[in-house]
All heavy atoms as TSV, in Angstrom:
chain	resi	resn	atom	element	x	y	z
A	1	MET	N	N	0.929	-1.199	-0.045
A	1	MET	CA	C	-0.036	0.015	-0.001
A	1	MET	C	C	0.841	1.297	-0.035
A	1	MET	O	O	1.769	1.368	0.851
A	1	MET	CB	C	-0.937	0.008	1.245
A	1	MET	CG	C	-1.448	1.248	1.654
A	1	MET	SD	S	-2.287	1.081	3.203
A	1	MET	CE	C	-3.793	1.802	2.832
A	2	ALA	N	N	0.664	2.140	-0.921
A	2	ALA	CA	C	1.441	3.385	-0.913
A	2	ALA	C	C	0.966	4.280	0.179
A	2	ALA	O	O	-0.090	4.137	0.684
A	2	ALA	CB	C	1.175	4.059	-2.260
A	3	ARG	N	N	1.780	5.235	0.498
A	3	ARG	CA	C	1.467	6.159	1.514
A	3	ARG	C	C	0.261	6.954	1.260
A	3	ARG	O	O	0.093	7.560	0.169
A	3	ARG	CB	C	2.646	7.208	1.803
A	3	ARG	CG	C	2.342	8.214	2.810
A	3	ARG	CD	C	3.547	9.028	3.101
A	3	ARG	NE	N	3.169	10.344	3.599
A	3	ARG	CZ	C	4.063	11.337	3.758
A	3	ARG	NH1	N	5.239	11.179	3.311
A	3	ARG	NH2	N	3.674	12.441	4.273
A	4	PRO	N	N	-0.834	6.836	2.143
A	4	PRO	CA	C	-2.121	7.651	1.816
A	4	PRO	C	C	-1.718	9.162	2.007
A	4	PRO	O	O	-0.756	9.563	2.525
A	4	PRO	CB	C	-3.007	7.159	2.986
A	4	PRO	CG	C	-2.388	5.982	3.582
A	4	PRO	CD	C	-0.913	6.037	3.289
A	5	ALA	N	N	-2.634	9.898	1.481
A	5	ALA	CA	C	-2.553	11.355	1.484
A	5	ALA	C	C	-2.673	11.784	2.959
A	5	ALA	O	O	-3.337	11.034	3.767
A	5	ALA	CB	C	-3.693	12.021	0.735
A	6	ASP	N	N	-2.132	12.878	3.288
A	6	ASP	CA	C	-2.128	13.309	4.682
A	6	ASP	C	C	-3.555	13.512	5.299
A	6	ASP	O	O	-3.833	13.172	6.371
A	6	ASP	CB	C	-1.465	14.711	4.905
A	6	ASP	CG	C	0.020	14.628	4.954
A	6	ASP	OD1	O	0.628	13.472	5.065
A	6	ASP	OD2	O	0.732	15.659	4.823
A	7	ASP	N	N	-4.512	13.940	4.527
A	7	ASP	CA	C	-5.940	14.027	4.957
A	7	ASP	C	C	-6.533	12.660	5.242
A	7	ASP	O	O	-7.288	12.531	6.224
A	7	ASP	CB	C	-6.796	14.782	3.983
A	7	ASP	CG	C	-6.942	14.191	2.631
A	7	ASP	OD1	O	-6.006	13.462	2.236
A	7	ASP	OD2	O	-7.954	14.476	1.962
A	8	GLN	N	N	-6.109	11.603	4.581
A	8	GLN	CA	C	-6.527	10.248	4.843
A	8	GLN	C	C	-5.934	9.759	6.195
A	8	GLN	O	O	-6.598	9.105	6.992
A	8	GLN	CB	C	-6.204	9.297	3.750
A	8	GLN	CG	C	-6.908	9.581	2.457
A	8	GLN	CD	C	-6.384	8.803	1.286
A	8	GLN	OE1	O	-5.250	8.771	1.047
A	8	GLN	NE2	N	-7.331	8.030	0.654
A	9	ILE	N	N	-4.682	10.077	6.397
A	9	ILE	CA	C	-3.975	9.750	7.630
A	9	ILE	C	C	-4.640	10.368	8.774
A	9	ILE	O	O	-4.931	9.860	9.853
A	9	ILE	CB	C	-2.484	10.053	7.601
A	9	ILE	CG1	C	-1.731	9.142	6.556
A	9	ILE	CG2	C	-1.748	9.901	8.957
A	9	ILE	CD1	C	-1.397	7.769	6.931
A	10	LEU	N	N	-4.859	11.673	8.684
A	10	LEU	CA	C	-5.492	12.512	9.782
A	10	LEU	C	C	-6.855	11.980	10.053
A	10	LEU	O	O	-7.297	11.909	11.259
A	10	LEU	CB	C	-5.507	13.972	9.378
A	10	LEU	CG	C	-4.116	14.629	9.265
A	10	LEU	CD1	C	-4.186	16.088	8.787
A	10	LEU	CD2	C	-3.371	14.543	10.605
A	11	ALA	N	N	-7.640	11.538	9.051
A	11	ALA	CA	C	-8.967	11.017	9.297
A	11	ALA	C	C	-8.856	9.699	10.176
A	11	ALA	O	O	-9.676	9.496	11.062
A	11	ALA	CB	C	-9.683	10.773	7.988
A	12	LEU	N	N	-7.914	8.887	9.833
A	12	LEU	CA	C	-7.692	7.586	10.620
A	12	LEU	C	C	-7.291	8.019	12.015
A	12	LEU	O	O	-7.872	7.364	12.986
A	12	LEU	CB	C	-6.607	6.794	10.012
A	12	LEU	CG	C	-6.824	5.981	8.724
A	12	LEU	CD1	C	-5.556	5.451	8.100
A	12	LEU	CD2	C	-7.831	4.939	9.041
A	13	LEU	N	N	-6.381	8.964	12.241
A	13	LEU	CA	C	-5.955	9.297	13.546
A	13	LEU	C	C	-7.111	9.952	14.366
A	13	LEU	O	O	-7.284	9.697	15.604
A	13	LEU	CB	C	-4.733	10.329	13.441
A	13	LEU	CG	C	-3.510	9.731	12.866
A	13	LEU	CD1	C	-2.397	10.882	12.750
A	13	LEU	CD2	C	-2.949	8.554	13.617
A	14	ASP	N	N	-7.901	10.729	13.667
A	14	ASP	CA	C	-9.055	11.333	14.446
A	14	ASP	C	C	-10.080	10.297	14.874
A	14	ASP	O	O	-10.759	10.516	15.801
A	14	ASP	CB	C	-9.839	12.303	13.399
A	14	ASP	CG	C	-8.949	13.596	13.258
A	14	ASP	OD1	O	-8.070	13.877	14.080
A	14	ASP	OD2	O	-9.326	14.354	12.340
A	15	GLY	N	N	-10.124	9.177	14.155
A	15	GLY	CA	C	-11.062	8.225	14.616
A	15	GLY	C	C	-10.684	7.239	15.721
A	15	GLY	O	O	-11.351	6.454	16.213
A	16	LEU	N	N	-9.416	7.399	16.166
A	16	LEU	CA	C	-8.886	6.544	17.290
A	16	LEU	C	C	-9.510	6.998	18.590
A	16	LEU	O	O	-9.675	8.149	18.917
A	16	LEU	CB	C	-7.392	6.635	17.326
A	16	LEU	CG	C	-6.640	6.081	16.160
A	16	LEU	CD1	C	-5.121	6.305	16.276
A	16	LEU	CD2	C	-7.015	4.615	15.942
A	17	ARG	N	N	-9.760	6.061	19.446
A	17	ARG	CA	C	-10.211	6.216	20.796
A	17	ARG	C	C	-9.243	5.563	21.708
A	17	ARG	O	O	-8.409	4.734	21.371
A	17	ARG	CB	C	-11.626	5.698	20.956
A	17	ARG	CG	C	-12.673	6.331	20.032
A	17	ARG	CD	C	-12.936	7.734	20.556
A	17	ARG	NE	N	-13.851	8.381	19.576
A	17	ARG	CZ	C	-13.424	9.438	18.814
A	17	ARG	NH1	N	-12.155	9.879	18.808
A	17	ARG	NH2	N	-14.285	10.020	17.986
A	18	LYS	N	N	-9.355	5.876	23.015
A	18	LYS	CA	C	-8.513	5.266	24.022
A	18	LYS	C	C	-8.518	3.721	23.900
A	18	LYS	O	O	-9.497	3.172	23.820
A	18	LYS	CB	C	-8.995	5.715	25.425
A	18	LYS	CG	C	-8.033	5.244	26.492
A	18	LYS	CD	C	-8.434	5.787	27.898
A	18	LYS	CE	C	-7.452	5.317	28.897
A	18	LYS	NZ	N	-7.838	5.813	30.244
A	19	GLY	N	N	-7.337	3.151	23.829
A	19	GLY	CA	C	-7.136	1.769	23.798
A	19	GLY	C	C	-7.070	1.285	22.368
A	19	GLY	O	O	-6.766	0.060	22.172
A	20	ASP	N	N	-7.349	2.038	21.311
A	20	ASP	CA	C	-7.253	1.671	19.975
A	20	ASP	C	C	-5.760	1.520	19.573
A	20	ASP	O	O	-4.877	2.228	20.135
A	20	ASP	CB	C	-7.881	2.704	19.070
A	20	ASP	CG	C	-9.363	2.634	19.142
A	20	ASP	OD1	O	-10.033	1.660	19.745
A	20	ASP	OD2	O	-10.022	3.514	18.567
A	21	HIS	N	N	-5.495	0.699	18.571
A	21	HIS	CA	C	-4.188	0.590	18.018
A	21	HIS	C	C	-4.214	0.721	16.520
A	21	HIS	O	O	-5.295	0.340	15.909
A	21	HIS	CB	C	-3.576	-0.812	18.319
A	21	HIS	CG	C	-3.494	-1.090	19.804
A	21	HIS	ND1	N	-2.369	-0.619	20.512
A	21	HIS	CD2	C	-4.332	-1.724	20.681
A	21	HIS	CE1	C	-2.552	-1.013	21.751
A	21	HIS	NE2	N	-3.744	-1.605	21.862
A	22	LEU	N	N	-3.223	1.318	15.855
A	22	LEU	CA	C	-3.227	1.412	14.426
A	22	LEU	C	C	-1.873	1.006	14.020
A	22	LEU	O	O	-0.837	1.409	14.522
A	22	LEU	CB	C	-3.403	2.859	14.083
A	22	LEU	CG	C	-3.280	3.185	12.591
A	22	LEU	CD1	C	-4.375	2.600	11.772
A	22	LEU	CD2	C	-3.267	4.740	12.367
A	23	ALA	N	N	-1.896	0.071	13.006
A	23	ALA	CA	C	-0.521	-0.347	12.394
A	23	ALA	C	C	-0.814	-0.354	10.867
A	23	ALA	O	O	-1.648	-1.184	10.354
A	23	ALA	CB	C	-0.092	-1.626	12.899
A	24	LEU	N	N	-0.110	0.458	10.095
A	24	LEU	CA	C	-0.146	0.395	8.658
A	24	LEU	C	C	1.224	0.070	8.113
A	24	LEU	O	O	2.163	0.704	8.482
A	24	LEU	CB	C	-0.560	1.781	8.138
A	24	LEU	CG	C	-1.975	2.281	8.475
A	24	LEU	CD1	C	-2.213	3.690	7.971
A	24	LEU	CD2	C	-3.071	1.323	7.929
A	25	ARG	N	N	1.232	-0.893	7.316
A	25	ARG	CA	C	2.506	-1.204	6.553
A	25	ARG	C	C	2.403	-0.600	5.234
A	25	ARG	O	O	1.497	-1.011	4.394
A	25	ARG	CB	C	2.723	-2.674	6.462
A	25	ARG	CG	C	3.973	-2.991	5.788
A	25	ARG	CD	C	4.263	-4.482	5.880
A	25	ARG	NE	N	5.412	-4.792	5.140
A	25	ARG	CZ	C	5.986	-5.968	4.975
A	25	ARG	NH1	N	5.350	-7.086	5.482
A	25	ARG	NH2	N	7.028	-6.160	4.341
A	26	LEU	N	N	3.221	0.323	4.855
A	26	LEU	CA	C	3.211	0.937	3.662
A	26	LEU	C	C	4.446	0.625	2.800
A	26	LEU	O	O	5.495	0.534	3.307
A	26	LEU	CB	C	3.239	2.476	3.807
A	26	LEU	CG	C	2.230	3.031	4.930
A	26	LEU	CD1	C	2.453	4.556	5.114
A	26	LEU	CD2	C	0.751	2.706	4.401
A	27	GLU	N	N	4.263	0.230	1.567
A	27	GLU	CA	C	5.381	-0.262	0.745
A	27	GLU	C	C	5.441	0.525	-0.604
A	27	GLU	O	O	5.038	-0.008	-1.587
A	27	GLU	CB	C	5.192	-1.737	0.436
A	27	GLU	CG	C	5.288	-2.581	1.789
A	27	GLU	CD	C	5.175	-4.093	1.375
A	27	GLU	OE1	O	5.975	-4.597	0.566
A	27	GLU	OE2	O	4.299	-4.684	1.959
A	28	PRO	N	N	5.776	1.791	-0.567
A	28	PRO	CA	C	5.877	2.545	-1.754
A	28	PRO	C	C	6.980	2.019	-2.656
A	28	PRO	O	O	8.061	1.656	-2.121
A	28	PRO	CB	C	6.213	4.002	-1.257
A	28	PRO	CG	C	6.798	3.787	0.118
A	28	PRO	CD	C	6.207	2.538	0.692
A	29	PRO	N	N	6.790	1.944	-3.882
A	29	PRO	CA	C	7.811	1.474	-4.785
A	29	PRO	C	C	9.054	2.355	-4.867
A	29	PRO	O	O	9.991	1.941	-5.401
A	29	PRO	CB	C	7.044	1.484	-6.178
A	29	PRO	CG	C	5.882	2.342	-6.009
A	29	PRO	CD	C	5.556	2.367	-4.574
A	30	THR	N	N	8.975	3.554	-4.341
A	30	THR	CA	C	10.098	4.500	-4.555
A	30	THR	C	C	11.094	4.234	-3.349
A	30	THR	O	O	12.157	4.923	-3.363
A	30	THR	CB	C	9.594	5.985	-4.359
A	30	THR	OG1	O	8.981	6.106	-3.094
A	30	THR	CG2	C	8.678	6.272	-5.495
A	31	CYS	N	N	10.852	3.409	-2.432
A	31	CYS	CA	C	11.850	3.169	-1.377
A	31	CYS	C	C	12.788	2.046	-1.674
A	31	CYS	O	O	12.516	0.872	-1.410
A	31	CYS	CB	C	11.161	2.849	-0.004
A	31	CYS	SG	S	12.265	2.789	1.384
A	32	THR	N	N	13.843	2.409	-2.376
A	32	THR	CA	C	14.819	1.342	-2.775
A	32	THR	C	C	16.029	1.251	-1.914
A	32	THR	O	O	16.726	0.264	-1.829
A	32	THR	CB	C	15.211	1.598	-4.272
A	32	THR	OG1	O	15.612	2.848	-4.395
A	32	THR	CG2	C	14.001	1.415	-5.185
A	33	ALA	N	N	16.317	2.395	-1.187
A	33	ALA	CA	C	17.501	2.420	-0.358
A	33	ALA	C	C	17.049	2.287	1.112
A	33	ALA	O	O	16.351	3.035	1.564
A	33	ALA	CB	C	18.276	3.708	-0.453
A	34	VAL	N	N	17.497	1.124	1.693
A	34	VAL	CA	C	17.069	0.804	3.052
A	34	VAL	C	C	17.271	1.971	4.025
A	34	VAL	O	O	16.468	2.201	4.906
A	34	VAL	CB	C	17.716	-0.463	3.530
A	34	VAL	CG1	C	17.360	-0.705	5.003
A	34	VAL	CG2	C	17.286	-1.601	2.636
A	35	ASP	N	N	18.385	2.683	3.882
A	35	ASP	CA	C	18.678	3.760	4.788
A	35	ASP	C	C	17.813	4.992	4.644
A	35	ASP	O	O	17.941	5.948	5.398
A	35	ASP	CB	C	20.183	4.133	4.760
A	35	ASP	CG	C	20.583	4.749	3.342
A	35	ASP	OD1	O	19.869	4.396	2.368
A	35	ASP	OD2	O	21.582	5.449	3.327
A	36	ARG	N	N	16.964	4.951	3.618
A	36	ARG	CA	C	16.034	6.076	3.440
A	36	ARG	C	C	14.587	5.674	3.855
A	36	ARG	O	O	13.715	6.510	3.749
A	36	ARG	CB	C	15.940	6.555	1.951
A	36	ARG	CG	C	17.318	6.878	1.298
A	36	ARG	CD	C	18.221	7.845	2.128
A	36	ARG	NE	N	17.591	9.106	2.243
A	36	ARG	CZ	C	18.116	10.015	3.123
A	36	ARG	NH1	N	19.214	9.709	3.762
A	36	ARG	NH2	N	17.545	11.264	3.200
A	37	CYS	N	N	14.352	4.530	4.289
A	37	CYS	CA	C	13.063	3.992	4.674
A	37	CYS	C	C	12.874	4.183	6.203
A	37	CYS	O	O	13.713	3.768	6.891
A	37	CYS	CB	C	12.884	2.510	4.306
A	37	CYS	SG	S	13.026	2.187	2.536
A	38	VAL	N	N	11.708	4.774	6.616
A	38	VAL	CA	C	11.495	5.032	8.023
A	38	VAL	C	C	10.014	4.535	8.404
A	38	VAL	O	O	9.196	4.427	7.570
A	38	VAL	CB	C	11.661	6.456	8.345
A	38	VAL	CG1	C	13.067	6.901	8.145
A	38	VAL	CG2	C	10.696	7.332	7.614
A	39	VAL	N	N	9.933	4.284	9.643
A	39	VAL	CA	C	8.591	3.930	10.282
A	39	VAL	C	C	8.326	5.068	11.195
A	39	VAL	O	O	9.135	5.464	12.023
A	39	VAL	CB	C	8.647	2.606	10.998
A	39	VAL	CG1	C	7.359	2.375	11.737
A	39	VAL	CG2	C	8.964	1.489	9.920
A	40	VAL	N	N	7.028	5.527	11.228
A	40	VAL	CA	C	6.667	6.552	12.100
A	40	VAL	C	C	5.891	5.923	13.325
A	40	VAL	O	O	4.960	5.150	13.093
A	40	VAL	CB	C	5.724	7.615	11.357
A	40	VAL	CG1	C	5.142	8.641	12.354
A	40	VAL	CG2	C	6.542	8.347	10.302
A	41	TYR	N	N	6.189	6.301	14.473
A	41	TYR	CA	C	5.602	5.822	15.699
A	41	TYR	C	C	4.914	7.066	16.404
A	41	TYR	O	O	5.611	7.947	16.832
A	41	TYR	CB	C	6.597	5.134	16.610
A	41	TYR	CG	C	5.969	4.740	17.909
A	41	TYR	CD1	C	5.101	3.672	18.072
A	41	TYR	CD2	C	6.310	5.445	19.102
A	41	TYR	CE1	C	4.571	3.276	19.260
A	41	TYR	CE2	C	5.761	4.993	20.318
A	41	TYR	CZ	C	4.919	3.960	20.403
A	41	TYR	OH	O	4.376	3.586	21.611
A	42	LEU	N	N	3.614	7.072	16.519
A	42	LEU	CA	C	2.909	8.104	17.276
A	42	LEU	C	C	2.342	7.520	18.515
A	42	LEU	O	O	1.892	6.412	18.443
A	42	LEU	CB	C	1.771	8.680	16.327
A	42	LEU	CG	C	2.180	9.069	14.937
A	42	LEU	CD1	C	0.890	9.453	14.081
A	42	LEU	CD2	C	3.136	10.180	14.925
A	43	ARG	N	N	2.203	8.360	19.588
A	43	ARG	CA	C	1.592	7.904	20.719
A	43	ARG	C	C	1.020	9.124	21.575
A	43	ARG	O	O	1.448	10.195	21.391
A	43	ARG	CB	C	2.582	7.103	21.634
A	43	ARG	CG	C	3.627	7.912	22.294
A	43	ARG	CD	C	4.598	7.116	23.178
A	43	ARG	NE	N	3.847	6.515	24.369
A	43	ARG	CZ	C	3.806	7.203	25.544
A	43	ARG	NH1	N	4.208	8.416	25.647
A	43	ARG	NH2	N	3.279	6.594	26.538
A	44	VAL	N	N	0.148	8.713	22.386
A	44	VAL	CA	C	-0.408	9.680	23.350
A	44	VAL	C	C	-0.303	9.101	24.759
A	44	VAL	O	O	-0.418	7.912	24.895
A	44	VAL	CB	C	-1.932	10.126	23.094
A	44	VAL	CG1	C	-1.982	10.893	21.707
A	44	VAL	CG2	C	-2.792	9.008	23.048
A	45	SER	N	N	-0.166	9.902	25.709
A	45	SER	CA	C	0.034	9.404	27.062
A	45	SER	C	C	-1.054	10.003	27.993
A	45	SER	O	O	-1.085	9.706	29.163
A	45	SER	CB	C	1.434	9.814	27.630
A	45	SER	OG	O	1.596	11.200	27.644
A	46	SER	N	N	-1.943	10.859	27.457
A	46	SER	CA	C	-3.022	11.311	28.259
A	46	SER	C	C	-4.313	11.495	27.396
A	46	SER	O	O	-4.274	11.595	26.208
A	46	SER	CB	C	-2.633	12.642	28.937
A	46	SER	OG	O	-2.582	13.662	27.941
A	47	ARG	N	N	-5.460	11.452	28.219
A	47	ARG	CA	C	-6.673	11.802	27.492
A	47	ARG	C	C	-6.698	13.115	26.811
A	47	ARG	O	O	-7.190	13.194	25.677
A	47	ARG	CB	C	-7.819	11.599	28.488
A	47	ARG	CG	C	-9.158	11.878	27.946
A	47	ARG	CD	C	-9.647	10.703	27.090
A	47	ARG	NE	N	-10.879	10.954	26.525
A	47	ARG	CZ	C	-11.480	10.219	25.637
A	47	ARG	NH1	N	-10.879	9.092	25.306
A	47	ARG	NH2	N	-12.564	10.533	25.085
A	48	ARG	N	N	-6.141	14.054	27.368
A	48	ARG	CA	C	-6.036	15.359	26.804
A	48	ARG	C	C	-5.368	15.398	25.413
A	48	ARG	O	O	-5.848	15.996	24.491
A	48	ARG	CB	C	-5.354	16.352	27.700
A	48	ARG	CG	C	-5.231	17.809	27.277
A	48	ARG	CD	C	-4.465	18.628	28.281
A	48	ARG	NE	N	-3.181	18.001	28.416
A	48	ARG	CZ	C	-1.985	18.583	28.066
A	48	ARG	NH1	N	-1.971	19.816	27.704
A	48	ARG	NH2	N	-0.886	17.964	28.095
A	49	GLN	N	N	-4.289	14.636	25.322
A	49	GLN	CA	C	-3.612	14.499	24.035
A	49	GLN	C	C	-4.476	13.858	23.032
A	49	GLN	O	O	-4.476	14.276	21.847
A	49	GLN	CB	C	-2.289	13.759	24.203
A	49	GLN	CG	C	-1.165	14.582	24.766
A	49	GLN	CD	C	0.034	13.693	24.893
A	49	GLN	OE1	O	0.035	12.551	25.241
A	49	GLN	NE2	N	1.164	14.317	24.408
A	50	LEU	N	N	-5.207	12.828	23.420
A	50	LEU	CA	C	-6.046	12.003	22.464
A	50	LEU	C	C	-7.125	12.966	21.950
A	50	LEU	O	O	-7.547	12.915	20.798
A	50	LEU	CB	C	-6.625	10.811	23.136
A	50	LEU	CG	C	-7.371	9.845	22.242
A	50	LEU	CD1	C	-6.521	9.358	21.024
A	50	LEU	CD2	C	-7.873	8.701	23.070
A	51	ASP	N	N	-7.772	13.836	22.863
A	51	ASP	CA	C	-8.845	14.622	22.469
A	51	ASP	C	C	-8.387	15.853	21.721
A	51	ASP	O	O	-9.101	16.554	21.005
A	51	ASP	CB	C	-9.623	15.042	23.744
A	51	ASP	CG	C	-10.446	13.912	24.260
A	51	ASP	OD1	O	-10.685	12.899	23.532
A	51	ASP	OD2	O	-10.752	13.965	25.468
A	52	GLY	N	N	-7.056	16.172	21.879
A	52	GLY	CA	C	-6.551	17.466	21.227
A	52	GLY	C	C	-5.915	17.207	19.972
A	52	GLY	O	O	-6.341	16.301	19.130
A	53	GLU	N	N	-4.863	17.879	19.712
A	53	GLU	CA	C	-4.214	17.834	18.407
A	53	GLU	C	C	-2.900	16.919	18.494
A	53	GLU	O	O	-2.061	16.976	17.608
A	53	GLU	CB	C	-3.733	19.225	18.004
A	53	GLU	CG	C	-4.909	20.164	17.751
A	53	GLU	CD	C	-5.707	19.776	16.478
A	53	GLU	OE1	O	-5.104	19.245	15.598
A	53	GLU	OE2	O	-6.947	19.927	16.588
A	54	GLY	N	N	-2.698	16.150	19.560
A	54	GLY	CA	C	-1.500	15.372	19.790
A	54	GLY	C	C	-1.130	14.504	18.574
A	54	GLY	O	O	-0.015	14.645	18.076
A	55	LEU	N	N	-1.929	13.673	18.073
A	55	LEU	CA	C	-1.577	12.797	16.999
A	55	LEU	C	C	-1.439	13.548	15.698
A	55	LEU	O	O	-0.492	13.268	14.936
A	55	LEU	CB	C	-2.639	11.731	16.873
A	55	LEU	CG	C	-2.788	10.694	17.932
A	55	LEU	CD1	C	-3.925	9.727	17.726
A	55	LEU	CD2	C	-1.464	9.953	18.095
A	56	ARG	N	N	-2.300	14.496	15.474
A	56	ARG	CA	C	-2.223	15.320	14.264
A	56	ARG	C	C	-0.922	16.105	14.240
A	56	ARG	O	O	-0.167	16.093	13.177
A	56	ARG	CB	C	-3.358	16.380	14.225
A	56	ARG	CG	C	-4.711	15.735	13.944
A	56	ARG	CD	C	-5.781	16.829	13.933
A	56	ARG	NE	N	-6.831	16.387	13.140
A	56	ARG	CZ	C	-6.902	16.862	11.779
A	56	ARG	NH1	N	-6.113	17.695	11.269
A	56	ARG	NH2	N	-7.913	16.444	11.045
A	57	ASP	N	N	-0.569	16.716	15.312
A	57	ASP	CA	C	0.782	17.405	15.381
A	57	ASP	C	C	1.963	16.506	15.227
A	57	ASP	O	O	2.894	16.896	14.524
A	57	ASP	CB	C	0.877	18.147	16.761
A	57	ASP	CG	C	-0.093	19.310	16.961
A	57	ASP	OD1	O	-0.609	19.818	15.918
A	57	ASP	OD2	O	-0.319	19.718	18.076
A	58	GLN	N	N	1.920	15.364	15.790
A	58	GLN	CA	C	2.987	14.393	15.694
A	58	GLN	C	C	3.134	13.898	14.238
A	58	GLN	O	O	4.267	13.877	13.681
A	58	GLN	CB	C	2.799	13.125	16.575
A	58	GLN	CG	C	2.988	13.473	18.003
A	58	GLN	CD	C	2.606	12.356	18.868
A	58	GLN	OE1	O	3.147	11.162	18.665
A	58	GLN	NE2	N	1.713	12.451	19.892
A	59	TRP	N	N	1.992	13.625	13.579
A	59	TRP	CA	C	2.006	13.174	12.206
A	59	TRP	C	C	2.604	14.261	11.289
A	59	TRP	O	O	3.497	14.028	10.468
A	59	TRP	CB	C	0.666	12.709	11.627
A	59	TRP	CG	C	0.696	12.573	10.140
A	59	TRP	CD1	C	0.232	13.328	9.218
A	59	TRP	CD2	C	1.363	11.490	9.466
A	59	TRP	NE1	N	0.517	12.830	8.011
A	59	TRP	CE2	C	1.201	11.763	8.134
A	59	TRP	CE3	C	2.066	10.447	9.855
A	59	TRP	CZ2	C	1.753	10.891	7.142
A	59	TRP	CZ3	C	2.566	9.535	8.857
A	59	TRP	CH2	C	2.430	9.844	7.510
A	60	SER	N	N	2.144	15.436	11.483
A	60	SER	CA	C	2.580	16.597	10.704
A	60	SER	C	C	4.034	16.755	10.880
A	60	SER	O	O	4.826	16.988	9.871
A	60	SER	CB	C	1.864	17.963	11.044
A	60	SER	OG	O	0.503	17.764	10.724
A	61	ALA	N	N	4.606	16.734	12.011
A	61	ALA	CA	C	5.953	16.895	12.272
A	61	ALA	C	C	6.837	15.833	11.628
A	61	ALA	O	O	7.831	16.057	11.005
A	61	ALA	CB	C	6.262	17.046	13.776
A	62	CYS	N	N	6.377	14.548	11.825
A	62	CYS	CA	C	7.146	13.448	11.218
A	62	CYS	C	C	7.073	13.417	9.754
A	62	CYS	O	O	8.082	13.227	9.105
A	62	CYS	CB	C	6.604	12.118	11.803
A	62	CYS	SG	S	6.880	11.905	13.487
A	63	ALA	N	N	5.886	13.618	9.193
A	63	ALA	CA	C	5.777	13.689	7.707
A	63	ALA	C	C	6.621	14.875	7.108
A	63	ALA	O	O	7.237	14.657	6.142
A	63	ALA	CB	C	4.347	13.807	7.327
A	64	GLY	N	N	6.647	15.941	7.770
A	64	GLY	CA	C	7.421	17.134	7.296
A	64	GLY	C	C	8.842	16.800	7.372
A	64	GLY	O	O	9.648	17.183	6.436
A	65	TYR	N	N	9.295	16.141	8.479
A	65	TYR	CA	C	10.758	15.781	8.638
A	65	TYR	C	C	11.097	14.808	7.561
A	65	TYR	O	O	12.176	14.974	6.870
A	65	TYR	CB	C	11.006	15.226	9.985
A	65	TYR	CG	C	12.441	14.865	10.265
A	65	TYR	CD1	C	13.239	15.833	10.791
A	65	TYR	CD2	C	12.957	13.657	9.912
A	65	TYR	CE1	C	14.629	15.541	11.003
A	65	TYR	CE2	C	14.284	13.335	10.108
A	65	TYR	CZ	C	15.093	14.330	10.691
A	65	TYR	OH	O	16.474	14.000	10.916
A	66	ALA	N	N	10.235	13.847	7.338
A	66	ALA	CA	C	10.612	12.906	6.271
A	66	ALA	C	C	10.704	13.443	4.915
A	66	ALA	O	O	11.628	13.219	4.116
A	66	ALA	CB	C	9.507	11.693	6.291
A	67	ASP	N	N	9.803	14.287	4.572
A	67	ASP	CA	C	9.731	14.988	3.278
A	67	ASP	C	C	11.016	15.914	3.189
A	67	ASP	O	O	11.672	15.891	2.126
A	67	ASP	CB	C	8.545	15.867	3.091
A	67	ASP	CG	C	7.320	14.982	2.902
A	67	ASP	OD1	O	7.366	13.690	2.612
A	67	ASP	OD2	O	6.147	15.501	3.077
A	68	ALA	N	N	11.339	16.627	4.271
A	68	ALA	CA	C	12.501	17.494	4.122
A	68	ALA	C	C	13.822	16.747	4.007
A	68	ALA	O	O	14.827	17.308	3.432
A	68	ALA	CB	C	12.489	18.357	5.404
A	69	HIS	N	N	13.874	15.517	4.442
A	69	HIS	CA	C	15.097	14.872	4.440
A	69	HIS	C	C	15.185	13.603	3.393
A	69	HIS	O	O	15.879	12.721	3.523
A	69	HIS	CB	C	15.430	14.213	5.814
A	69	HIS	CG	C	15.818	15.304	6.781
A	69	HIS	ND1	N	14.817	15.996	7.519
A	69	HIS	CD2	C	16.964	15.947	7.119
A	69	HIS	CE1	C	15.478	17.004	8.243
A	69	HIS	NE2	N	16.718	16.933	8.021
A	70	SER	N	N	14.223	13.704	2.518
A	70	SER	CA	C	14.036	12.674	1.454
A	70	SER	C	C	13.980	11.274	1.980
A	70	SER	O	O	14.548	10.262	1.485
A	70	SER	CB	C	15.162	12.730	0.450
A	70	SER	OG	O	15.255	14.037	-0.070
A	71	LEU	N	N	13.178	11.113	3.129
A	71	LEU	CA	C	12.948	9.721	3.706
A	71	LEU	C	C	11.573	9.253	3.194
A	71	LEU	O	O	10.675	10.064	3.036
A	71	LEU	CB	C	12.927	9.896	5.170
A	71	LEU	CG	C	14.255	10.405	5.878
A	71	LEU	CD1	C	14.140	10.625	7.342
A	71	LEU	CD2	C	15.374	9.427	5.534
A	72	VAL	N	N	11.459	7.946	3.097
A	72	VAL	CA	C	10.081	7.348	2.713
A	72	VAL	C	C	9.450	6.635	3.902
A	72	VAL	O	O	10.110	5.767	4.413
A	72	VAL	CB	C	10.380	6.353	1.514
A	72	VAL	CG1	C	9.068	5.714	1.099
A	72	VAL	CG2	C	11.142	7.041	0.352
A	73	ILE	N	N	8.333	7.029	4.240
A	73	ILE	CA	C	7.546	6.436	5.392
A	73	ILE	C	C	7.019	5.143	4.865
A	73	ILE	O	O	6.191	5.103	3.974
A	73	ILE	CB	C	6.514	7.364	5.873
A	73	ILE	CG1	C	7.154	8.676	6.399
A	73	ILE	CG2	C	5.725	6.648	6.959
A	73	ILE	CD1	C	6.133	9.737	6.869
A	74	VAL	N	N	7.489	4.070	5.445
A	74	VAL	CA	C	7.072	2.714	5.060
A	74	VAL	C	C	6.125	2.018	6.060
A	74	VAL	O	O	5.603	0.933	5.861
A	74	VAL	CB	C	8.210	1.759	4.722
A	74	VAL	CG1	C	9.050	2.326	3.453
A	74	VAL	CG2	C	9.074	1.559	5.855
A	75	GLY	N	N	5.878	2.712	7.168
A	75	GLY	CA	C	4.971	2.201	8.195
A	75	GLY	C	C	4.560	3.222	9.137
A	75	GLY	O	O	5.249	4.199	9.325
A	76	LEU	N	N	3.422	3.036	9.766
A	76	LEU	CA	C	2.739	3.981	10.697
A	76	LEU	C	C	2.267	3.129	11.826
A	76	LEU	O	O	1.497	2.248	11.658
A	76	LEU	CB	C	1.736	4.778	10.094
A	76	LEU	CG	C	0.921	5.701	11.023
A	76	LEU	CD1	C	1.795	6.720	11.708
A	76	LEU	CD2	C	-0.122	6.345	10.225
A	77	TYR	N	N	2.683	3.458	13.018
A	77	TYR	CA	C	2.263	2.804	14.223
A	77	TYR	C	C	1.808	3.734	15.287
A	77	TYR	O	O	2.336	4.917	15.337
A	77	TYR	CB	C	3.337	1.910	14.859
A	77	TYR	CG	C	3.765	0.818	13.896
A	77	TYR	CD1	C	4.779	1.012	13.029
A	77	TYR	CD2	C	3.078	-0.395	13.893
A	77	TYR	CE1	C	5.180	0.016	12.240
A	77	TYR	CE2	C	3.474	-1.411	13.015
A	77	TYR	CZ	C	4.518	-1.189	12.162
A	77	TYR	OH	O	4.903	-2.194	11.345
């Protein structure tokens, strides 16, 4: 599965509730160099973070970092 658009990722993150887990394995054909492939791990440690912008902010920061450094996101947990 290729990396979904950011709005699709954010919709998935918005649908999570306490105790939910999300694991996506993404295999874009453009990731040919192992040292350029990364997995993003997002987490919340409080109800306030889950109800707020915690996951959205984390995803935006990670996706932005990956794009800026030519990294390919191959998994999301």
